[in-house]
DRENLUMNU-879388 format. One record per residue (C-alpha): residue in three letters; chain; x, y, z. Coordinates in steps of 0.2 Angstrom, whole numbers, plus 2048, in hexadecimal, padded with zeros to 3 digits. Last residue first. Layout:
# residues N
<aa:Ala&ch:A&X:X&Y:Y&Z:Z>
...
//
This chain:
# residues 184
<aa:Pro&ch:A&X:806&Y:83F&Z:85C>
<aa:Arg&ch:A&X:811&Y:848&Z:84F>
<aa:Ser&ch:A&X:824&Y:845&Z:850>
<aa:Asp&ch:A&X:823&Y:836&Z:845>
<aa:Ala&ch:A&X:831&Y:82A&Z:847>
<aa:Val&ch:A&X:836&Y:821&Z:836>
<aa:Ser&ch:A&X:830&Y:811&Z:82E>
<aa:Ile&ch:A&X:834&Y:807&Z:81F>
<aa:Asp&ch:A&X:82D&Y:7F6&Z:81A>
<aa:Arg&ch:A&X:831&Y:7ED&Z:80A>
<aa:Arg&ch:A&X:82A&Y:7DC&Z:804>
<aa:Ile&ch:A&X:81D&Y:7D9&Z:812>
<aa:Arg&ch:A&X:811&Y:7CB&Z:80E>
<aa:Trp&ch:A&X:7FF&Y:7CB&Z:808>
<aa:Arg&ch:A&X:7F7&Y:7BA&Z:808>
<aa:Ala&ch:A&X:7EF&Y:7B2&Z:7F8>
<aa:Asp&ch:A&X:7F9&Y:7A2&Z:7FA>
<aa:Pro&ch:A&X:803&Y:7A6&Z:7EB>
<aa:Gly&ch:A&X:809&Y:7B5&Z:7F4>
<aa:Leu&ch:A&X:803&Y:7C7&Z:7F2>
<aa:Gln&ch:A&X:811&Y:7D3&Z:7F5>
<aa:Trp&ch:A&X:810&Y:7E2&Z:800>
<aa:Phe&ch:A&X:81B&Y:7F2&Z:801>
<aa:Thr&ch:A&X:81A&Y:7FB&Z:812>
<aa:Val&ch:A&X:81C&Y:80E&Z:815>
<aa:Tyr&ch:A&X:81D&Y:814&Z:827>
<aa:Lys&ch:A&X:81B&Y:823&Z:832>
<aa:Tyr&ch:A&X:81E&Y:820&Z:844>
<aa:His&ch:A&X:817&Y:825&Z:855>
<aa:Gly&ch:A&X:81D&Y:81F&Z:866>
<aa:Ile&ch:A&X:810&Y:81E&Z:874>
<aa:His&ch:A&X:816&Y:81D&Z:886>
<aa:Pro&ch:A&X:80C&Y:814&Z:893>
<aa:Val&ch:A&X:80B&Y:81C&Z:8A4>
<aa:Thr&ch:A&X:816&Y:814&Z:8B1>
<aa:Asp&ch:A&X:80F&Y:807&Z:8BD>
<aa:Ala&ch:A&X:817&Y:7F8&Z:8B5>
<aa:Arg&ch:A&X:828&Y:7FF&Z:8B8>
<aa:Ala&ch:A&X:836&Y:7F3&Z:8B4>
<aa:Arg&ch:A&X:82D&Y:7EE&Z:8A4>
<aa:Leu&ch:A&X:82C&Y:800&Z:89D>
<aa:Arg&ch:A&X:81B&Y:802&Z:894>
<aa:Arg&ch:A&X:818&Y:803&Z:882>
<aa:Thr&ch:A&X:80A&Y:809&Z:876>
<aa:Phe&ch:A&X:811&Y:808&Z:864>
<aa:Ala&ch:A&X:808&Y:814&Z:858>
<aa:Val&ch:A&X:808&Y:811&Z:845>
<aa:Arg&ch:A&X:805&Y:81E&Z:837>
<aa:Gly&ch:A&X:802&Y:81A&Z:825>
<aa:Ser&ch:A&X:809&Y:816&Z:814>
<aa:Glu&ch:A&X:804&Y:807&Z:80A>
<aa:Trp&ch:A&X:80A&Y:7FF&Z:7FA>
<aa:Ala&ch:A&X:802&Y:7F0&Z:7F2>
<aa:Leu&ch:A&X:808&Y:7E3&Z:7E6>
<aa:Ser&ch:A&X:800&Y:7D4&Z:7DE>
<aa:Asp&ch:A&X:7F1&Y:7DA&Z:7D4>
<aa:Thr&ch:A&X:7F6&Y:7EC&Z:7D5>
<aa:Ser&ch:A&X:7F5&Y:7F7&Z:7E5>
<aa:Glu&ch:A&X:7F3&Y:808&Z:7ED>
<aa:Leu&ch:A&X:7F1&Y:80B&Z:800>
<aa:Ser&ch:A&X:7F2&Y:81C&Z:808>
<aa:Val&ch:A&X:7F0&Y:822&Z:81B>
<aa:Ile&ch:A&X:7EE&Y:810&Z:823>
<aa:Asp&ch:A&X:7EE&Y:813&Z:835>
<aa:Thr&ch:A&X:7F7&Y:805&Z:83F>
<aa:Lys&ch:A&X:7F5&Y:802&Z:852>
<aa:Val&ch:A&X:802&Y:7F8&Z:85C>
<aa:Ala&ch:A&X:7FD&Y:7F4&Z:86E>
<aa:Leu&ch:A&X:805&Y:7F0&Z:87F>
<aa:Val&ch:A&X:817&Y:7EE&Z:87A>
<aa:Thr&ch:A&X:821&Y:7EA&Z:88A>
<aa:Asp&ch:A&X:830&Y:7F4&Z:88D>
<aa:Asn&ch:A&X:843&Y:7F1&Z:890>
<aa:Arg&ch:A&X:847&Y:7EA&Z:87F>
<aa:Val&ch:A&X:855&Y:7DD&Z:87E>
<aa:Ala&ch:A&X:84D&Y:7CD&Z:879>
<aa:Phe&ch:A&X:83F&Y:7D4&Z:86F>
<aa:Glu&ch:A&X:84B&Y:7DE&Z:865>
<aa:Ser&ch:A&X:856&Y:7CF&Z:862>
<aa:Ala&ch:A&X:847&Y:7C5&Z:85C>
<aa:Leu&ch:A&X:842&Y:7D4&Z:850>
<aa:Gly&ch:A&X:853&Y:7D5&Z:849>
<aa:Gly&ch:A&X:853&Y:7C2&Z:846>
<aa:Val&ch:A&X:842&Y:7C3&Z:83E>
<aa:Ile&ch:A&X:849&Y:7D0&Z:832>
<aa:Ala&ch:A&X:859&Y:7C7&Z:82E>
<aa:Ala&ch:A&X:850&Y:7B7&Z:82B>
<aa:Arg&ch:A&X:843&Y:7BF&Z:81F>
<aa:Gly&ch:A&X:850&Y:7C7&Z:815>
<aa:Ala&ch:A&X:859&Y:7D8&Z:816>
<aa:Glu&ch:A&X:85A&Y:7E2&Z:826>
<aa:Asp&ch:A&X:85E&Y:7F4&Z:826>
<aa:Ile&ch:A&X:866&Y:7FA&Z:836>
<aa:Thr&ch:A&X:85C&Y:801&Z:844>
<aa:Asp&ch:A&X:856&Y:812&Z:84B>
<aa:Ala&ch:A&X:847&Y:813&Z:83F>
<aa:Gln&ch:A&X:843&Y:804&Z:836>
<aa:Met&ch:A&X:849&Y:7FE&Z:824>
<aa:Ser&ch:A&X:842&Y:7ED&Z:821>
<aa:Val&ch:A&X:846&Y:7E3&Z:811>
<aa:Ala&ch:A&X:83D&Y:7D4&Z:80B>
<aa:Asp&ch:A&X:846&Y:7C6&Z:801>
<aa:Asp&ch:A&X:83C&Y:7B7&Z:808>
<aa:Val&ch:A&X:82C&Y:7C0&Z:809>
<aa:Tyr&ch:A&X:826&Y:7C6&Z:81A>
<aa:Met&ch:A&X:816&Y:7C3&Z:824>
<aa:His&ch:A&X:81B&Y:7B0&Z:828>
<aa:Ala&ch:A&X:82A&Y:7B6&Z:832>
<aa:Leu&ch:A&X:81F&Y:7C1&Z:83D>
<aa:Ala&ch:A&X:815&Y:7B1&Z:843>
<aa:Ala&ch:A&X:825&Y:7A8&Z:848>
<aa:Thr&ch:A&X:82C&Y:7B8&Z:850>
<aa:Asp&ch:A&X:81E&Y:7B9&Z:85C>
<aa:Gly&ch:A&X:822&Y:7C7&Z:868>
<aa:Ala&ch:A&X:810&Y:7C8&Z:86D>
<aa:Val&ch:A&X:80F&Y:7DA&Z:869>
<aa:Tyr&ch:A&X:818&Y:7D7&Z:859>
<aa:Ala&ch:A&X:80C&Y:7C8&Z:854>
<aa:Lys&ch:A&X:7FD&Y:7D3&Z:858>
<aa:Ala&ch:A&X:803&Y:7E2&Z:84E>
<aa:Trp&ch:A&X:808&Y:7D7&Z:83F>
<aa:Asp&ch:A&X:7F6&Y:7CF&Z:83F>
<aa:Asp&ch:A&X:7EF&Y:7E0&Z:83F>
<aa:Asp&ch:A&X:7F9&Y:7E6&Z:831>
<aa:Ala&ch:A&X:7F5&Y:7D6&Z:827>
<aa:Arg&ch:A&X:7E2&Y:7D9&Z:82B>
<aa:Gln&ch:A&X:7E4&Y:7EB&Z:825>
<aa:Ile&ch:A&X:7ED&Y:7E5&Z:815>
<aa:Ala&ch:A&X:7DE&Y:7D8&Z:812>
<aa:Ala&ch:A&X:7D1&Y:7E6&Z:815>
<aa:Arg&ch:A&X:7DA&Y:7F2&Z:809>
<aa:Val&ch:A&X:7DC&Y:7E4&Z:7FC>
<aa:Gly&ch:A&X:7C9&Y:7E0&Z:7FD>
<aa:Ala&ch:A&X:7C5&Y:7F3&Z:7FB>
<aa:Pro&ch:A&X:7CF&Y:7F4&Z:7EB>
<aa:Ala&ch:A&X:7DD&Y:800&Z:7ED>
<aa:Gly&ch:A&X:7DB&Y:812&Z:7E6>
<aa:Asp&ch:A&X:7DB&Y:81D&Z:7F5>
<aa:Val&ch:A&X:7C9&Y:81E&Z:7F9>
<aa:Ser&ch:A&X:7C6&Y:80C&Z:7F8>
<aa:Leu&ch:A&X:7C2&Y:804&Z:7E7>
<aa:Ser&ch:A&X:7B5&Y:7F7&Z:7E2>
<aa:Lys&ch:A&X:7BB&Y:7F3&Z:7D0>
<aa:Ala&ch:A&X:7B4&Y:7FC&Z:7C1>
<aa:Ala&ch:A&X:7AF&Y:7F1&Z:7B3>
<aa:Pro&ch:A&X:7BA&Y:7F3&Z:7A4>
<aa:Arg&ch:A&X:7B6&Y:801&Z:797>
<aa:Cys&ch:A&X:7AC&Y:7FB&Z:787>
<aa:Ala&ch:A&X:79C&Y:803&Z:78C>
<aa:Leu&ch:A&X:7A4&Y:814&Z:790>
<aa:Met&ch:A&X:7AC&Y:814&Z:77F>
<aa:Ala&ch:A&X:79C&Y:810&Z:776>
<aa:Ala&ch:A&X:793&Y:81E&Z:77F>
<aa:Pro&ch:A&X:7A1&Y:82A&Z:77A>
<aa:Leu&ch:A&X:79F&Y:825&Z:768>
<aa:Phe&ch:A&X:78C&Y:825&Z:768>
<aa:Ile&ch:A&X:788&Y:837&Z:76B>
<aa:Leu&ch:A&X:796&Y:840&Z:762>
<aa:Leu&ch:A&X:795&Y:834&Z:753>
<aa:Ala&ch:A&X:782&Y:836&Z:751>
<aa:Arg&ch:A&X:784&Y:849&Z:751>
<aa:Arg&ch:A&X:792&Y:847&Z:744>
<aa:Met&ch:A&X:787&Y:83C&Z:739>
<aa:His&ch:A&X:778&Y:848&Z:73B>
<aa:His&ch:A&X:782&Y:857&Z:735>
<aa:Ser&ch:A&X:788&Y:84D&Z:726>
<aa:Lys&ch:A&X:79A&Y:84F&Z:722>
<aa:Leu&ch:A&X:79E&Y:83F&Z:72B>
<aa:Pro&ch:A&X:798&Y:834&Z:71D>
<aa:Leu&ch:A&X:7A3&Y:83D&Z:710>
<aa:Pro&ch:A&X:7B4&Y:83B&Z:71A>
<aa:Ile&ch:A&X:7BA&Y:84B&Z:721>
<aa:Ser&ch:A&X:7C7&Y:852&Z:716>
<aa:Phe&ch:A&X:7DA&Y:855&Z:71A>
<aa:Arg&ch:A&X:7E5&Y:864&Z:716>
<aa:Tyr&ch:A&X:7F7&Y:861&Z:719>
<aa:Arg&ch:A&X:7FD&Y:864&Z:707>
<aa:Ala&ch:A&X:7F1&Y:872&Z:703>
<aa:Thr&ch:A&X:7F5&Y:87B&Z:713>
<aa:Trp&ch:A&X:808&Y:87A&Z:710>
<aa:Ala&ch:A&X:807&Y:880&Z:6FE>
<aa:Glu&ch:A&X:7FC&Y:88F&Z:703>
<aa:Pro&ch:A&X:80A&Y:895&Z:70F>
<aa:Met&ch:A&X:803&Y:899&Z:721>
//
């Protein structure tokens, strides 16, 4: 390296830090000060969302499942934000709460089976203060209406749901995407 370069960019340690004792004190107390100044940790679930958010989203999933099994479009309507978008397997995308609820009402009117149960399994959940994104698997247990003695069929799907926290402190669906899952 040229001598002119090293002379020009050389720096010196300030006088108080040249002391061995000062450097040791700095190495001990600086990390301790940094740890003391960090924000308090939130109660987190395994995947990074606060435990309270995870519980609230699981309750919302369970409420959606109950309303879906009951065919209760009024209850389902309250679970979506006004400009929600739903992209479900084997259907056209629906934009807006009214379109989503209309699509569900049409589905309930024409389906030839009875939904016996809906079980969600949250695989991953992350969140900010007002948004959460969840991925998981859902199983729909159905039985043909015409044949009540038939063995129920279980359809498996993978999903991603984006949630928004409303001013009333309720989580509502903003985007909902699902596809068939070939694994049982």
